[in-house]
C-alpha positions in Angstrom: 29.1 33.2 -83.1 25.5 31.8 -83.4 23.7 30.7 -86.6 20.9 33.3 -86.1 23.5 36.1 -86.2 24.5 35.4 -89.8 21.3 34.0 -91.3 17.6 33.9 -90.7 16.6 30.3 -90.8 13.0 31.1 -91.8 14.2 33.2 -94.7 16.6 30.4 -95.6 13.7 27.9 -95.7 11.8 30.2 -98.0 14.8 30.5 -100.2 15.2 26.8 -100.4 11.5 26.5 -101.4 12.1 28.9 -104.3 15.2 27.0 -105.3 13.0 23.8 -105.6 10.6 25.8 -107.8 13.4 27.1 -110.0 14.8 23.6 -110.5 11.6 22.7 -112.4 12.2 25.5 -114.9 16.0 25.6 -115.3 17.0 22.0 -115.4 16.4 19.1 -117.7 17.5 16.0 -115.8 17.7 14.0 -119.1 20.5 16.4 -120.2 22.7 15.8 -117.1 26.2 14.3 -117.7 28.1 11.7 -115.7 31.4 12.6 -114.2 34.3 11.0 -112.3 35.0 12.0 -108.8 35.8 15.7 -108.7 38.7 15.2 -106.2 40.6 12.0 -107.3 39.0 11.2 -110.7 38.0 7.7 -109.6 35.1 6.2 -111.5 34.0 4.1 -108.5 31.1 5.5 -106.4 28.1 4.4 -104.4 24.7 6.0 -104.3 23.9 7.8 -101.1 20.5 9.6 -101.5 18.5 11.7 -103.9 17.4 15.3 -103.0 15.2 17.6 -105.1 15.8 15.1 -108.0 19.6 15.3 -107.8 21.5 12.1 -107.0 24.3 12.3 -104.5 27.0 9.6 -104.6 30.2 9.1 -102.6 33.6 8.2 -104.1 34.7 4.8 -102.9 38.3 5.8 -103.0 38.5 9.2 -101.3 35.0 9.7 -99.8 34.0 12.9 -101.6 30.3 13.3 -101.7 29.1 14.8 -105.0 26.1 15.1 -107.4 26.3 12.7 -110.3 25.1 13.0 -113.0 25.0 16.8 -112.9 23.9 19.8 -115.1 26.4 21.4 -117.5 28.4 24.5 -116.7 26.3 26.7 -119.1 23.1 25.6 -117.4 24.4 26.3 -113.9 25.7 29.7 -115.0 22.2 30.6 -116.3 20.6 29.4 -113.1 22.9 31.6 -111.0 22.3 34.6 -113.3 18.6 34.5 -114.0 16.7 32.5 -111.4 14.2 34.2 -109.1 15.7 32.3 -106.1 19.0 34.0 -106.8 17.4 37.4 -106.6 15.6 36.4 -103.4 18.9 35.3 -101.9 20.6 38.6 -102.7 17.7 40.9 -101.6 16.0 39.0 -98.8 18.6 36.6 -97.4 22.0 38.2 -97.7 21.5 42.0 -97.6 19.7 42.0 -94.2 22.6 40.2 -92.6 25.4 41.7 -94.7 26.8 43.9 -91.9 26.8 41.1 -89.4 28.5 38.8 -91.8 31.1 41.5 -92.7 32.0 41.9 -89.0 31.8 38.3 -87.9 33.0 36.5 -91.0 34.8 38.7 -93.6 36.7 40.9 -91.2 38.3 37.9 -89.4 39.1 36.3 -92.8 40.8 39.5 -94.0 42.9 39.7 -90.8 43.8 36.0 -91.1 44.8 36.1 -94.8 46.7 39.4 -94.5 48.5 37.8 -91.5 49.5 34.9 -93.7 51.1 37.3 -96.3 53.1 39.0 -93.5 55.1 42.0 -94.5 54.7 41.4 -98.3 53.7 44.7 -99.9 52.1 45.8 -103.2 50.3 42.5 -103.6 47.9 41.8 -106.4 44.9 40.1 -104.7 41.9 38.5 -106.5 38.8 37.4 -104.7 36.9 34.9 -106.8 33.1 35.1 -106.4 33.6 38.4 -104.6 29.9 39.1 -104.2 29.5 42.5 -102.7 33.2 42.9 -102.1 33.0 42.5 -98.3 36.3 40.6 -97.9 38.3 42.9 -100.2 36.8 45.9 -98.4 38.0 44.7 -95.1 41.5 43.9 -96.3 41.8 47.4 -97.9 41.2 48.8 -94.4 44.2 46.8 -93.1 46.5 47.5 -96.0 45.5 50.0 -98.7 48.7 49.5 -100.6 47.7 46.4 -102.5 45.8 46.0 -105.8 42.5 44.4 -105.1 40.5 42.8 -107.9 37.0 41.4 -107.5 36.3 38.4 -109.9 32.5 38.4 -109.9 30.3 37.1 -112.7 27.1 38.9 -111.5 26.8 42.3 -113.1 24.8 43.6 -110.2 27.3 42.5 -107.6 30.2 43.6 -109.8 28.7 47.1 -109.9 28.5 47.1 -106.1 32.2 46.3 -105.9 33.0 49.2 -108.3 31.1 51.5 -106.0 33.6 50.6 -103.2 36.5 51.6 -105.5 37.4 47.9 -106.1 38.7 46.9 -109.5 36.4 44.3 -111.1 36.6 41.4 -113.6 32.9 40.6 -114.4 33.4 36.9 -115.3 33.7 33.4 -114.0 37.3 32.4 -113.2 37.1 29.7 -115.9 36.3 32.3 -118.5 38.6 35.1 -117.2 40.7 36.8 -119.9 43.8 37.5 -117.8 47.5 36.9 -118.3 49.3 34.1 -116.5 51.3 34.8 -113.3 49.1 37.8 -112.5 48.1 37.4 -108.8 50.0 37.0 -105.5 46.9 35.9 -103.7 43.6 34.3 -104.9 40.8 33.6 -102.5 37.7 31.5 -103.1 35.2 31.5 -100.2 32.3 29.0 -100.2 32.8 28.5 -103.9 34.2 25.0 -104.5 30.9 23.3 -103.6 29.2 25.1 -106.4 31.6 24.3 -109.3 30.8 22.1 -112.3 34.4 21.1 -112.7 36.6 21.9 -109.6 39.7 20.6 -111.3 39.4 23.0 -114.2 38.9 25.8 -111.6 42.0 24.8 -109.6 44.2 24.5 -112.7 43.1 28.0 -113.9 43.8 29.4 -110.5 47.3 27.8 -110.6 48.0 29.4 -114.0 46.9 32.9 -112.7 49.0 32.8 -109.6 52.6 34.0 -109.6 55.3 31.6 -108.4 55.0 31.3 -104.6 51.5 32.7 -105.0 48.9 31.7 -102.4 45.4 30.2 -102.9 43.0 30.5 -100.0 39.9 28.3 -100.0 37.0 27.8 -97.6 34.4 25.2 -98.4 32.2 22.6 -96.9 33.6 19.4 -95.4 31.5 16.4 -96.4 32.8 14.6 -93.3 32.0 17.4 -91.0 30.0 17.0 -87.8 26.6 18.5 -88.7 26.7 17.2 -92.3 27.4 13.6 -91.3 24.8 13.7 -88.5 22.0 15.3 -90.5 23.0 13.9 -94.0 20.2 14.4 -96.5 18.3 16.5 -93.9 21.2 19.0 -93.8 20.4 22.5 -95.3 24.0 22.5 -96.4 23.2 19.8 -98.9 21.1 22.0 -101.2 21.2 21.1 -104.9 21.7 22.5 -107.5 23.9 24.9 -105.4 26.1 22.5 -103.5 27.4 19.8 -105.9 30.7 19.0 -104.3 31.5 18.0 -100.7 35.2 17.5 -100.4 36.8 16.3 -97.1 40.1 17.1 -95.5 41.9 14.3 -97.4 40.2 14.7 -100.8 40.7 18.5 -101.1 44.4 17.8 -100.6 44.4 15.2 -103.4 42.7 17.7 -105.8 45.2 20.5 -105.1 48.3 18.3 -105.2 47.1 16.7 -108.5 47.2 20.3 -109.8 50.7 20.8 -108.6 49.9 23.0 -105.5 51.8 22.5 -102.2 49.6 22.5 -99.1 50.4 24.8 -96.2 47.2 24.1 -94.2 44.0 22.0 -94.2 42.0 22.9 -91.1 38.3 23.1 -90.0 38.0 26.3 -87.9 34.2 26.1 -87.8 32.1 27.6 -85.0 28.6 26.6 -85.9 28.4 22.8 -86.1 26.8 22.2 -82.7 24.6 25.3 -83.0 23.2 24.1 -86.3 22.5 20.7 -84.8 20.9 22.1 -81.7 18.6 24.4 -83.8 17.3 21.5 -86.0 16.8 19.3 -82.9 15.1 21.9 -80.7 13.3 24.1 -83.2 12.5 21.8 -86.1 12.0 18.4 -84.4 14.6 16.6 -86.3 15.5 13.2 -84.8 19.3 13.2 -84.4 19.4 10.2 -82.1 18.8 9.8 -78.4 22.3 11.0 -77.3 22.2 14.2 -79.3 18.6 14.9 -78.3 19.6 14.6 -74.7 22.8 16.7 -75.2 20.8 19.5 -76.8 18.3 19.6 -73.9 20.4 19.1 -70.9 24.1 19.8 -71.5 25.5 23.0 -70.0 26.6 25.9 -72.3 30.3 25.4 -71.4 30.1 21.7 -72.3 28.5 22.6 -75.7 31.3 25.1 -76.3 33.9 22.5 -75.4 32.3 20.1 -77.9 32.5 22.8 -80.7 36.2 23.5 -79.9 36.9 19.7 -80.0 35.2 19.4 -83.3 37.2 22.3 -84.8 40.6 21.2 -83.4 40.2 17.7 -84.7 39.3 18.7 -88.3 35.8 17.5 -87.9 33.9 20.7 -88.5 31.8 21.1 -91.7 33.6 24.4 -92.4 37.0 23.7 -94.0 39.9 26.1 -94.8 42.8 25.4 -97.1 45.9 27.3 -97.8 47.9 26.2 -100.9 50.8 27.6 -102.8 52.1 27.5 -106.3 55.8 26.4 -106.2 
């Protein structure tokens, strides 16, 4: 898989420009609040860099990279609901590549998660931040006997899910009015990095899962290859969207503090080197002499071998976690 297959970088650049404009209208930096580390609750951190007016720090105990101070939950919710950049993201960025993403990202995810659940039948499955329902749509093709529920706060996206005959809860998980021990499976794809309070989110997920229930998370790894190499130049570091960058150790800490047991923490990413090569060759970013040379002269099989090595050794910026409620 190549980056260009799932996103148009020029459209992404325009989206990020709109985000920067929206920041001026939606956020009062004087109202931001200080927090402890979202992974381990440590109060010890060091300043890394500022981007778009947001300060990124890293936890001195677990290495999590996060925005501190940060906007409150209500402000973030309004930004995601009402900002022009959000409309642009849906209409101009996501929709043109939705079919490609469904085939290359959501279909493999559905196959993987359904495989984890094995022969279990009549499951209640909730996809948190379901968007247009692509993941649930793919799982329904594999097994139509489960109950599929999209947990999606955007009314427009929620309506799209309903049009696919998917049951919908139009709410954020933190505000969801649902009984405890409701779900066999909860999924949260590319969501943890956006959350105001990840611990509240994880504890709410724990309460909603049945005993032995499974939580599946994908999120950004702050110690991943392209993020560490590009750092503040990385498009993945885009405030106010991406506030939390856990790593393979700190995400485990967060989940275990909330009484989950961990089945898997892996980094099955496929795009780290492709992202690096694009910014080096197409945008003139200086990534150092070695990587500049590698981008220009290394053979394709060597580059593929590097990506495989990155993924196998839990060094990709794309992280997957499988956790269970005892």
